[in-house]
C-alpha positions as CSV (number, residue, x, y, z in Angstrom):
1,X,-9.8,55.6,-22.2
2,X,-6.2,56.7,-21.6
3,X,-6.8,56.7,-17.9
4,X,-8.0,53.1,-18.0
5,X,-4.8,52.1,-19.9
6,X,-2.6,53.8,-17.3
7,X,-4.6,52.2,-14.4
8,X,-4.2,48.7,-15.9
9,X,-0.5,49.1,-16.7
10,X,2.0,47.7,-14.3
11,X,5.4,49.2,-13.6
12,X,7.2,46.3,-15.5
13,X,5.3,47.2,-18.6
14,X,2.9,44.3,-18.6
15,X,-0.9,44.8,-18.6
16,X,-3.3,43.5,-16.0
17,X,-5.2,40.4,-17.0
18,X,-8.7,40.3,-15.7
19,X,-9.8,37.0,-14.1
20,X,-11.6,34.5,-16.2
21,X,-15.3,34.1,-16.0
22,X,-16.7,30.9,-14.4
23,X,-18.0,29.8,-17.8
24,X,-14.6,30.1,-19.4
25,X,-12.9,28.3,-16.6
26,X,-15.5,25.5,-16.7
27,X,-15.2,25.1,-20.5
28,X,-11.4,24.8,-20.1
29,X,-11.8,22.2,-17.4
30,X,-13.9,20.1,-19.7
31,X,-11.4,20.5,-22.5
32,X,-8.4,19.6,-20.4
33,X,-10.4,16.6,-18.9
34,X,-11.2,15.3,-22.4
35,X,-7.6,15.7,-23.5
36,X,-6.4,13.9,-20.4
37,X,-8.9,11.0,-21.0
38,X,-7.8,10.8,-24.6
39,X,-4.1,10.6,-23.5
40,X,-4.8,7.9,-20.9
41,X,-6.8,5.8,-23.5
42,X,-3.9,6.2,-26.0
43,X,-1.3,5.2,-23.4
44,X,-3.4,2.1,-22.4
45,X,-3.7,1.1,-26.1
46,X,0.1,1.5,-26.6
47,X,0.9,-0.5,-23.4
48,X,-1.5,-3.4,-24.4
49,X,0.1,-3.5,-27.9
50,X,-3.1,-2.6,-29.7
51,X,-1.3,0.5,-31.1
52,X,2.2,-0.4,-32.0
53,X,4.9,2.3,-31.7
54,X,7.5,0.4,-33.6
55,X,5.8,-1.9,-36.1
56,X,7.8,-5.0,-37.1
């Protein structure tokens, strides 16, 4: 196990990060897409005045 640690260590002291699996990457894409859609909907609601930022 010590050999694996030495093999994965880089000269600057940081460890090597293995690439993400396709499933992990796909799930992150869906999550970021959902957050982006939520952001766009919120911005549209603010612009149209449905959600006031500074209520009078």
